[in-house]
C-alpha positions in Angstrom: 182.3 198.9 166.9 184.3 195.7 166.9 188.0 196.1 168.7 190.4 193.2 169.0 193.9 194.0 170.8 196.3 191.7 170.8 194.1 188.8 171.5 195.3 185.1 172.5 194.2 181.7 173.5 196.4 179.5 175.0 195.6 176.0 175.5 196.9 173.2 178.1 200.0 172.2 179.3 201.8 172.3 175.7 200.7 175.8 175.4 199.1 175.1 172.5 198.3 179.2 170.6 194.7 178.4 169.4 194.8 182.2 168.6 197.9 184.4 168.6 197.9 187.9 169.3 195.5 188.7 167.1 194.1 192.7 166.2 191.6 193.8 164.4 189.3 196.8 163.7 185.8 196.6 162.3 184.2 200.0 161.8 180.3 200.3 162.2 177.9 199.3 159.5 180.5 197.0 157.3 180.6 193.4 156.6 183.6 191.8 157.9 184.4 188.5 156.5 186.8 186.4 158.9 188.3 183.6 157.2 190.2 180.6 157.4 190.9 176.9 156.9 189.1 174.4 159.9 191.9 174.7 163.1 192.8 178.5 162.2 191.3 179.6 165.4 187.9 182.0 164.0 185.9 179.9 166.4 188.2 180.3 168.9 188.1 184.1 168.5 184.3 184.5 167.5 183.4 183.0 171.1 186.0 185.0 172.8 184.0 187.4 171.2 180.8 186.3 172.4 182.1 186.3 175.7 182.1 182.6 175.8 185.8 181.8 176.4 188.2 184.1 178.3 191.3 185.2 176.8 194.6 184.2 177.8 195.7 188.0 177.1 194.4 191.0 175.1 191.6 193.0 174.9 188.0 192.7 173.0 185.7 195.5 173.1 181.9 195.8 171.6 180.6 198.8 170.8 183.0 200.3 173.2 182.8 197.8 176.3 185.2 195.7 177.2 183.9 191.9 176.8 185.5 190.8 179.9 185.1 194.0 182.1 182.0 195.1 180.8 180.2 191.9 179.8 176.6 192.9 180.9 176.9 195.9 178.6 178.8 194.3 175.9 176.3 191.3 175.9 173.5 193.6 175.1 175.0 195.0 172.0 175.4 192.0 169.9 173.3 188.5 168.5 175.4 185.4 167.4 174.7 182.6 165.2 177.1 180.1 166.5 178.1 176.9 164.4 175.6 174.3 165.3 172.8 176.1 166.2 173.4 176.4 169.6 171.9 179.1 170.5 168.4 177.8 170.2 166.7 175.2 172.5 165.6 172.6 170.7 162.7 171.5 173.2 161.4 174.5 173.0 159.3 176.2 169.6 160.5 178.7 167.3 157.6 181.0 168.7 159.2 180.0 172.5 162.5 180.3 171.3 162.0 184.1 170.0 159.8 184.8 172.9 162.3 183.8 175.5 165.4 185.4 173.7 163.3 188.7 173.3 162.2 188.9 176.8 165.7 188.1 177.9 167.3 191.0 176.2 164.6 193.2 177.7 162.1 194.4 175.2 158.2 194.5 176.1 156.4 191.3 174.9 154.4 193.3 172.5 157.4 194.3 170.5 158.9 190.7 170.6 156.1 189.2 169.2 155.8 191.5 166.5 159.5 191.2 165.9 159.3 187.5 165.9 156.3 187.5 163.8 158.4 189.5 160.9 161.4 187.4 161.5 159.3 183.8 161.2 157.7 185.2 158.0 160.3 186.0 156.2 162.5 183.4 156.8 159.3 181.2 155.9 158.7 179.3 159.3 155.3 181.3 160.4 153.3 178.4 159.7 155.3 175.7 161.9 155.9 178.2 164.4 154.8 176.3 167.4 156.2 173.1 166.3 159.7 171.8 168.5 163.2 173.3 167.2 164.1 169.7 167.9 162.2 168.3 164.8 163.1 170.7 162.5 166.0 169.9 159.8 169.3 171.2 159.8 168.0 174.0 157.5 165.0 175.1 159.6 166.8 175.2 162.8 169.7 177.3 161.3 167.0 179.6 160.4 165.8 180.2 164.0 169.2 180.4 165.1 169.6 183.3 162.7 166.1 184.5 164.3 167.2 184.6 167.8 170.4 186.5 166.5 167.9 189.3 165.0 165.4 189.5 167.8 166.3 192.8 169.7 167.7 194.7 166.4 171.4 194.2 167.5 174.1 196.9 166.3 176.8 193.8 166.2 176.0 190.5 164.8 178.5 187.8 164.5 177.4 185.2 162.2 180.0 182.0 162.1 178.5 180.2 159.0 175.0 181.2 159.0 174.2 179.9 155.5 175.2 176.5 156.9 172.3 173.9 155.8 170.4 176.2 153.9 169.0 175.5 150.3 169.7 178.0 147.6 166.5 180.0 148.5 167.2 180.6 152.1 170.7 180.9 151.7 169.6 184.1 149.0 167.3 185.1 151.8 170.5 185.4 154.3 172.6 186.9 152.0 170.1 189.9 151.5 169.6 190.1 154.8 173.3 190.9 155.6 173.5 193.3 152.7 170.6 195.2 154.0 171.5 195.3 157.9 174.6 196.7 156.9 174.2 199.1 153.9 170.8 200.3 155.2 170.4 199.5 159.0 173.8 200.7 160.1 174.8 196.8 161.7 178.0 195.7 161.9 178.1 192.1 160.6 181.2 189.7 161.2 181.0 186.6 158.9 182.8 183.5 159.0 182.0 181.0 156.0 183.6 178.4 153.8 181.6 179.7 151.0 184.1 182.5 149.7 181.5 183.4 146.9 179.0 184.8 149.5 182.1 186.6 151.6 182.9 188.5 147.9 179.7 189.5 147.4 179.3 191.0 150.7 182.4 191.8 152.6 183.5 195.5 152.6 186.9 194.0 154.1 188.5 190.6 154.7 191.1 189.2 157.2 192.2 185.6 156.7 193.4 183.4 159.6 196.0 180.8 159.4 197.1 178.9 162.3 196.1 180.9 165.1 198.0 184.1 163.3 196.6 187.3 160.7 197.7 186.5 157.2 195.6 189.2 155.6 193.6 192.0 156.9 192.3 194.5 153.6 189.7 195.8 151.8 188.0 193.4 149.4 188.8 195.1 146.5 192.5 195.6 147.6 193.1 192.1 148.7 191.9 191.0 145.1 193.7 193.8 143.5 197.4 192.5 145.4 197.1 189.3 143.8 196.1 190.1 140.1 198.1 188.4 137.9 198.9 190.9 135.9 200.7 188.6 132.7 197.7 187.1 132.2 194.9 188.0 129.6 191.5 187.1 128.4 190.9 187.8 124.9 187.1 187.3 123.3 186.8 187.0 119.8 183.9 186.3 117.7 184.0 182.6 115.6 186.5 180.2 115.6 189.7 180.5 117.7 192.7 180.8 115.2 195.5 178.1 115.1 198.0 178.6 117.8 196.3 180.0 120.3 195.1 178.4 124.1 191.0 179.2 123.5 187.8 177.6 124.3 184.6 178.7 122.2 181.1 178.5 123.6 177.8 180.3 121.9 180.1 181.2 119.0 182.3 183.1 121.4 185.7 182.1 121.7 188.1 183.0 124.6 191.5 183.3 124.7 194.1 182.8 127.2 197.3 184.5 126.9 200.7 185.1 129.4 202.8 187.8 128.5 206.1 188.9 129.7 205.3 192.9 129.2 201.8 194.1 128.9 202.4 195.8 125.6 203.0 192.2 124.0 198.8 192.3 124.2 198.8 194.8 121.4 200.7 192.1 119.2 198.8 189.5 120.2 195.7 191.4 119.0 197.2 192.3 115.7 197.8 188.8 115.3 194.5 187.8 115.7 193.2 190.5 113.5 195.5 189.2 110.9 193.5 185.8 111.0 190.4 187.4 110.6 189.1 187.5 114.2 186.8 190.4 115.3 187.7 191.6 118.9 184.9 191.8 121.6 186.7 192.1 124.9 190.1 192.3 126.5 190.3 192.1 130.2 193.3 191.2 133.0 192.9 188.0 134.6 191.3 189.0 138.1 191.8 186.4 140.9 188.1 185.5 142.8 188.8 185.7 146.8 188.9 181.7 146.6 192.1 181.9 144.9 193.5 184.5 147.1 192.3 182.6 150.2 194.0 179.4 148.9 197.3 181.2 148.1 197.1 182.8 151.8 196.7 179.6 153.7 199.0 177.4 151.7 201.7 180.0 151.3 202.4 182.2 154.2 204.9 184.5 152.3 202.1 185.9 150.4 200.8 187.1 153.8 199.4 190.7 153.1 
């Protein structure tokens, strides 16, 4: 649904490569995490996807349409939430924004009104629909931006920091919407976020950029598995910790962390614990979170996946 081939953006006489030959494939109905530190080139890539910047070289296609050569057809296929709520008019009310953008997308007035009511109700803005967006809080402005992106039910949605400025309840609403759109309605979602717990929960696949280049592009589970620490284990036992172990006790359960040179050594550790009268509750290999993997990738490029 999203195809990027050798996409490159070079700025100025210094030939700074903000995006350097990036290639990606995002299948229909998936949530794709597009991650990287500030300045990595994510937003520049998003802008080229949205037709706001022209690439120096390479190609972008949305739903089969070339963004440069078939701009009108490509633009009809997607909605976008850009960082900073820049896809809404602050001098218009929330209702006026949705009516304007819905009609701009070619929807009948009655359909736009119906869709706008549903979106504003779901996002908790219905009672304030006639107030100007410029007077809204940052989080409320972001909700209007999300509603504008969804007004025409596009098959592709580009979400650049969609939960920025949202409170806990609103963030949960957006997370649930992303999952529902992809898994139940078949919407393709490209998500950029610094909230890596959200990316880990929602994304089927994750790409990580560093200094304009991709350093990873893998299914989320496979990416996490590649960085599994095979020599570290956590053992949970009942009661106080036996002497000589790195342990932490909470609510009557002790978590013991061990590092071994051979997985078979774990059995020796369990035997020692039992010899001290410990009752084993669980034994698990330490699993990295997406945040751990992300920091490794952006700080140690030799770990590129």
